[in-house]
C-alpha positions as a Python dict, from the first residue, in 0.01 Angstrom:
ca = {
    (1, 'X'): (0, 0, 0),
    (2, 'X'): (164, -297, 170),
    (3, 'X'): (326, -581, -19),
    (4, 'X'): (223, -914, 135),
    (5, 'X'): (394, -1247, 107),
    (6, 'X'): (339, -1434, -219),
    (7, 'X'): (70, -1703, -195),
    (8, 'X'): (11, -2012, -401),
    (9, 'X'): (-334, -1931, -537),
    (10, 'X'): (-343, -1761, -877),
    (11, 'X'): (-607, -1508, -770),
    (12, 'X'): (-404, -1385, -472),
    (13, 'X'): (-83, -1389, -681),
    (14, 'X'): (-250, -1177, -950),
    (15, 'X'): (-374, -931, -690),
    (16, 'X'): (-25, -902, -551),
    (17, 'X'): (124, -838, -893),
    (18, 'X'): (-137, -570, -956),
    (19, 'X'): (-40, -407, -627),
    (20, 'X'): (327, -412, -723),
    (21, 'X'): (249, -262, -1063),
    (22, 'X'): (54, 13, -887),
    (23, 'X'): (344, 87, -652),
    (24, 'X'): (589, 112, -943),
    (25, 'X'): (343, 330, -1137),
    (26, 'X'): (275, 576, -854),
    (27, 'X'): (635, 588, -727),
    (28, 'X'): (797, 632, -1069),
    (29, 'X'): (588, 934, -1165),
    (30, 'X'): (646, 1099, -827),
    (31, 'X'): (1021, 1031, -868),
    (32, 'X'): (1035, 848, -537),
    (33, 'X'): (1370, 729, -406),
    (34, 'X'): (1469, 420, -604),
    (35, 'X'): (1555, 238, -281),
    (36, 'X'): (1186, 257, -183),
    (37, 'X'): (1068, 45, -479),
    (38, 'X'): (972, -323, -418),
    (39, 'X'): (1277, -466, -593),
    (40, 'X'): (1280, -780, -380),
    (41, 'X'): (941, -886, -512),
    (42, 'X'): (1062, -830, -869),
    (43, 'X'): (1377, -1037, -807),
    (44, 'X'): (1172, -1324, -664),
    (45, 'X'): (933, -1311, -958),
    (46, 'X'): (1215, -1312, -1213),
    (47, 'X'): (1392, -1596, -1033),
    (48, 'X'): (1081, -1815, -1027),
    (49, 'X'): (950, -1739, -1378),
    (50, 'X'): (1280, -1700, -1568),
    (51, 'X'): (1080, -1459, -1786),
    (52, 'X'): (1106, -1084, -1844),
    (53, 'X'): (731, -1052, -1896),
    (54, 'X'): (679, -887, -1556),
    (55, 'X'): (951, -630, -1634),
    (56, 'X'): (765, -542, -1953),
    (57, 'X'): (443, -504, -1754),
    (58, 'X'): (622, -262, -1519),
    (59, 'X'): (775, -66, -1807),
    (60, 'X'): (428, -22, -1960),
    (61, 'X'): (317, 135, -1631),
    (62, 'X'): (625, 359, -1603),
    (63, 'X'): (864, 480, -1874),
    (64, 'X'): (659, 336, -2164),
    (65, 'X'): (333, 479, -2026),
    (66, 'X'): (170, 766, -2217),
    (67, 'X'): (201, 991, -1909),
    (68, 'X'): (580, 946, -1919),
    (69, 'X'): (584, 1052, -2283),
    (70, 'X'): (387, 1367, -2202),
    (71, 'X'): (533, 1456, -1860),
    (72, 'X'): (862, 1265, -1820),
    (73, 'X'): (1061, 1245, -1497),
    (74, 'X'): (1418, 1372, -1516),
    (75, 'X'): (1661, 1213, -1762),
    (76, 'X'): (1893, 1105, -1481),
    (77, 'X'): (1607, 948, -1284),
    (78, 'X'): (1485, 751, -1585),
    (79, 'X'): (1838, 631, -1661),
    (80, 'X'): (1894, 510, -1303),
    (81, 'X'): (1547, 354, -1292),
    (82, 'X'): (1608, 148, -1606),
    (83, 'X'): (1955, 50, -1489),
    (84, 'X'): (1799, -116, -1185),
    (85, 'X'): (1602, -346, -1416),
    (86, 'X'): (1904, -428, -1630),
    (87, 'X'): (2101, -537, -1321),
    (88, 'X'): (1822, -775, -1220),
    (89, 'X'): (1732, -897, -1569),
    (90, 'X'): (2089, -991, -1656),
    (91, 'X'): (2106, -1258, -1385),
    (92, 'X'): (1756, -1402, -1423),
    (93, 'X'): (1619, -1401, -1777),
    (94, 'X'): (1667, -1329, -2147),
    (95, 'X'): (1733, -968, -2256),
    (96, 'X'): (1423, -759, -2315),
    (97, 'X'): (1442, -540, -2627),
    (98, 'X'): (1199, -281, -2491),
    (99, 'X'): (1416, -232, -2182),
    (100, 'X'): (1733, -162, -2381),
    (101, 'X'): (1545, 57, -2630),
    (102, 'X'): (1413, 267, -2340),
    (103, 'X'): (1761, 298, -2191),
    (104, 'X'): (1912, 398, -2526),
    (105, 'X'): (1654, 675, -2549),
    (106, 'X'): (1766, 837, -2221),
    (107, 'X'): (2141, 766, -2240),
    (108, 'X'): (2177, 1017, -2521),
    (109, 'X'): (1921, 1265, -2386),
    (110, 'X'): (2031, 1603, -2256),
    (111, 'X'): (2000, 1676, -1885),
    (112, 'X'): (1782, 1976, -1799),
    (113, 'X'): (1728, 2184, -1486),
    (114, 'X'): (1356, 2101, -1483),
    (115, 'X'): (1153, 1781, -1481),
    (116, 'X'): (796, 1665, -1436),
    (117, 'X'): (655, 1493, -1131),
    (118, 'X'): (306, 1346, -1143),
    (119, 'X'): (98, 1262, -838),
    (120, 'X'): (-184, 1013, -890),
    (121, 'X'): (-520, 1100, -732),
    (122, 'X'): (-761, 832, -602),
    (123, 'X'): (-994, 904, -896),
    (124, 'X'): (-717, 800, -1137),
    (125, 'X'): (-633, 1151, -1259),
    (126, 'X'): (-281, 1288, -1224),
    (127, 'X'): (-159, 1622, -1093),
    (128, 'X'): (148, 1684, -1310),
    (129, 'X'): (392, 1954, -1208),
    (130, 'X'): (695, 2112, -1370),
    (131, 'X'): (953, 2130, -1092),
    (132, 'X'): (1321, 2211, -1063),
    (133, 'X'): (1561, 1920, -1032),
    (134, 'X'): (1764, 2104, -767),
    (135, 'X'): (1609, 2143, -422),
    (136, 'X'): (1735, 2501, -395),
    (137, 'X'): (1760, 2716, -708),
    (138, 'X'): (1733, 3084, -794),
    (139, 'X'): (1751, 3165, -423),
    (140, 'X'): (1434, 2978, -328),
    (141, 'X'): (1312, 2636, -213),
    (142, 'X'): (973, 2700, -369),
    (143, 'X'): (1039, 2530, -703),
    (144, 'X'): (991, 2175, -574),
    (145, 'X'): (716, 1990, -387),
    (146, 'X'): (783, 1928, -17),
    (147, 'X'): (646, 1656, 213),
    (148, 'X'): (408, 1881, 407),
    (149, 'X'): (238, 1987, 83),
    (150, 'X'): (174, 1619, 3),
    (151, 'X'): (52, 1552, 357),
    (152, 'X'): (-186, 1849, 350),
    (153, 'X'): (-313, 1738, 8),
    (154, 'X'): (-384, 1393, 154),
    (155, 'X'): (-569, 1553, 447),
    (156, 'X'): (-771, 1761, 200),
    (157, 'X'): (-867, 1449, 3),
    (158, 'X'): (-997, 1299, 329),
    (159, 'X'): (-1183, 1620, 424),
    (160, 'X'): (-1319, 1755, 97),
    (161, 'X'): (-1619, 1910, 272),
    (162, 'X'): (-1388, 2169, 433),
    (163, 'X'): (-1324, 2323, 90),
    (164, 'X'): (-1641, 2254, -113),
    (165, 'X'): (-1820, 2572, -230),
    (166, 'X'): (-1583, 2791, -26),
    (167, 'X'): (-1314, 3047, -106),
    (168, 'X'): (-969, 2913, -22),
    (169, 'X'): (-647, 3114, 17),
    (170, 'X'): (-316, 2929, 14),
    (171, 'X'): (-7, 3099, 154),
    (172, 'X'): (326, 2996, 1),
    (173, 'X'): (171, 2786, -276),
    (174, 'X'): (507, 2694, -432),
    (175, 'X'): (463, 2484, -746),
    (176, 'X'): (98, 2423, -659),
    (177, 'X'): (51, 2057, -556),
    (178, 'X'): (-183, 2111, -259),
    (179, 'X'): (-400, 2375, -423),
    (180, 'X'): (-433, 2190, -754),
    (181, 'X'): (-530, 1873, -566),
    (182, 'X'): (-801, 2063, -379),
    (183, 'X'): (-928, 2226, -699),
    (184, 'X'): (-941, 1889, -876),
    (185, 'X'): (-1112, 1701, -592),
    (186, 'X'): (-1308, 1929, -357),
    (187, 'X'): (-1497, 2174, -583),
    (188, 'X'): (-1411, 2500, -404),
    (189, 'X'): (-1595, 2811, -518),
    (190, 'X'): (-1269, 3002, -558),
    (191, 'X'): (-904, 2925, -496),
    (192, 'X'): (-640, 3194, -444),
    (193, 'X'): (-282, 3072, -491),
    (194, 'X'): (-13, 3301, -350),
    (195, 'X'): (362, 3336, -315),
    (196, 'X'): (615, 3620, -313),
    (197, 'X'): (898, 3500, -539),
    (198, 'X'): (856, 3599, -904),
    (199, 'X'): (1009, 3277, -1041),
    (200, 'X'): (788, 3064, -818),
    (201, 'X'): (481, 3258, -927),
    (202, 'X'): (562, 3199, -1293),
    (203, 'X'): (620, 2827, -1234),
    (204, 'X'): (292, 2817, -1042),
    (205, 'X'): (104, 2978, -1332),
    (206, 'X'): (265, 2730, -1572),
    (207, 'X'): (148, 2439, -1357),
    (208, 'X'): (-207, 2572, -1334),
    (209, 'X'): (-210, 2590, -1713),
    (210, 'X'): (-55, 2243, -1735),
    (211, 'X'): (-339, 2099, -1526),
    (212, 'X'): (-614, 2278, -1714),
    (213, 'X'): (-725, 2502, -1427),
    (214, 'X'): (-693, 2825, -1625),
    (215, 'X'): (-930, 2698, -1894),
    (216, 'X'): (-1227, 2614, -1674),
    (217, 'X'): (-1486, 2835, -1511),
    (218, 'X'): (-1514, 2648, -1182),
    (219, 'X'): (-1346, 2692, -950),
    (220, 'X'): (-1247, 3052, -1007),
    (221, 'X'): (-867, 3071, -993),
    (222, 'X'): (-635, 3360, -912),
    (223, 'X'): (-262, 3393, -842),
    (224, 'X'): (-154, 3665, -600),
    (225, 'X'): (188, 3805, -524),
    (226, 'X'): (166, 3821, -146),
    (227, 'X'): (453, 3957, 60),
    (228, 'X'): (382, 3869, 423),
    (229, 'X'): (592, 4162, 546),
    (230, 'X'): (397, 4433, 366),
    (231, 'X'): (47, 4295, 302),
    (232, 'X'): (-226, 4516, 448),
    (233, 'X'): (-543, 4427, 638),
    (234, 'X'): (-740, 4579, 350),
    (235, 'X'): (-578, 4345, 100),
    (236, 'X'): (-648, 4042, 318),
    (237, 'X'): (-1008, 4150, 373),
    (238, 'X'): (-1051, 4185, -3),
    (239, 'X'): (-944, 3821, -50),
    (240, 'X'): (-1246, 3720, 163),
    (241, 'X'): (-1124, 3365, 227),
    (242, 'X'): (-1335, 3112, 414),
    (243, 'X'): (-1038, 2877, 452),
    (244, 'X'): (-667, 2963, 468),
    (245, 'X'): (-404, 2693, 428),
    (246, 'X'): (-26, 2677, 417),
    (247, 'X'): (224, 2391, 392),
    (248, 'X'): (594, 2385, 477),
    (249, 'X'): (612, 2756, 555),
    (250, 'X'): (780, 2712, 896),
    (251, 'X'): (1131, 2626, 778),
    (252, 'X'): (1337, 2938, 850),
    (253, 'X'): (1351, 3133, 1180),
    (254, 'X'): (1393, 3455, 981),
    (255, 'X'): (1043, 3435, 831),
    (256, 'X'): (852, 3333, 1145),
    (257, 'X'): (781, 3693, 1246),
    (258, 'X'): (631, 3789, 908),
    (259, 'X'): (435, 3462, 892),
    (260, 'X'): (279, 3524, 1233),
    (261, 'X'): (206, 3882, 1127),
    (262, 'X'): (-4, 3778, 827),
    (263, 'X'): (-174, 3499, 1023),
    (264, 'X'): (-266, 3751, 1293),
    (265, 'X'): (-411, 3986, 1029),
    (266, 'X'): (-612, 3703, 872),
    (267, 'X'): (-764, 3604, 1207),
    (268, 'X'): (-838, 3970, 1283),
    (269, 'X'): (-1019, 4070, 962),
    (270, 'X'): (-1162, 3737, 845),
    (271, 'X'): (-1357, 3457, 1011),
    (272, 'X'): (-1154, 3193, 831),
    (273, 'X'): (-1057, 2839, 919),
    (274, 'X'): (-677, 2849, 922),
    (275, 'X'): (-473, 2531, 876),
    (276, 'X'): (-91, 2517, 883),
    (277, 'X'): (92, 2197, 790),
    (278, 'X'): (459, 2166, 885),
    (279, 'X'): (736, 1914, 849),
    (280, 'X'): (922, 1946, 1180),
    (281, 'X'): (1280, 1931, 1057),
    (282, 'X'): (1408, 2170, 1322),
    (283, 'X'): (1211, 2140, 1649),
    (284, 'X'): (1358, 2466, 1778),
    (285, 'X'): (1229, 2665, 1478),
    (286, 'X'): (886, 2507, 1519),
    (287, 'X'): (889, 2585, 1892),
    (288, 'X'): (971, 2949, 1819),
    (289, 'X'): (682, 2962, 1570),
    (290, 'X'): (432, 2835, 1827),
    (291, 'X'): (577, 3070, 2087),
    (292, 'X'): (528, 3366, 1851),
    (293, 'X'): (170, 3255, 1784),
    (294, 'X'): (103, 3257, 2158),
    (295, 'X'): (255, 3605, 2196),
    (296, 'X'): (24, 3728, 1918),
    (297, 'X'): (-278, 3589, 2104),
    (298, 'X'): (-327, 3303, 1857),
    (299, 'X'): (-418, 2963, 1996),
    (300, 'X'): (-384, 2638, 1810),
    (301, 'X'): (-520, 2286, 1803),
    (302, 'X'): (-317, 1993, 1672),
    (303, 'X'): (-513, 1775, 1428),
    (304, 'X'): (-420, 1420, 1518),
    (305, 'X'): (-651, 1189, 1324),
    (306, 'X'): (-480, 952, 1077),
    (307, 'X'): (-491, 1023, 705),
    (308, 'X'): (-511, 800, 400),
    (309, 'X'): (-167, 749, 244),
    (310, 'X'): (-229, 849, -118),
    (311, 'X'): (108, 979, -236),
    (312, 'X'): (453, 822, -209),
    (313, 'X'): (699, 1027, -3),
    (314, 'X'): (924, 993, 299),
    (315, 'X'): (731, 986, 626),
    (316, 'X'): (1041, 969, 846),
    (317, 'X'): (1013, 1329, 967),
    (318, 'X'): (725, 1432, 1189),
    (319, 'X'): (453, 1625, 1004),
    (320, 'X'): (185, 1819, 1193),
    (321, 'X'): (-130, 2009, 1098),
    (322, 'X'): (-252, 2275, 1338),
    (323, 'X'): (-572, 2478, 1324),
    (324, 'X'): (-541, 2838, 1444),
    (325, 'X'): (-799, 3048, 1627),
    (326, 'X'): (-824, 3336, 1868),
}
């Protein structure tokens, strides 16, 4: 969502303010980097109006919103977020009681190792996830949402027909963002979430419960402990997936061999569409992955069409979706 230059007409100005409110709303709940927020627009608005009314409007869409009460971002994030408003309010307008009340609430709050992130879907619903504050914890990176999972979820929202009325298997589901998005938007017949780390699997089950997927009949949901090194062809055949997806699974050279092994088994025993989405942080690791695919007789096609930007996240690194086939 682009922020355009302020115009003189009230209708265009209102539209722009609504866009800014939307950006703050979406970015706050996803715990986006504070530097990415449209602070300049806020400063200009405060300077011209000499009123804190717009700050209150933003607070109602962020830390005073009912979603923040139910699934709050981390204490530290909320404290830093509110501090940004105080810095700007102090030089432009009268103090806003609601702002200082909100800050007082988090100043004395205890920091925890977990927090909620909520990702807003086009329909207006939110996918809320309990994630770890630390990027790496308990020996795994699977307790947070990574960029490729968001990118693949955006692709899925643009291509819902790929998943509708089909059985979907996700490898390395992590905390569940991509799969939950597909279940909430694309009406698959069945969705199989999978991972191999016991803590990740428990966090995944918690997030499925959090988003109401365990209480509904459709789609059918299951969570599988799937070790790529030891999984058998029989097990894969039993999963009977029409579509297999994975996001951000090509991050460590040490797991490439086992990843290619399970992908090879899937393409051997199932006639599935297989889609792998990767953030290319280390080009050499990604090159080795594609090289190993070729050695296993697996070809790939890079999906290049643009996607709708639904979620806020860094798009600095290259992200690529490939479809695999023999």
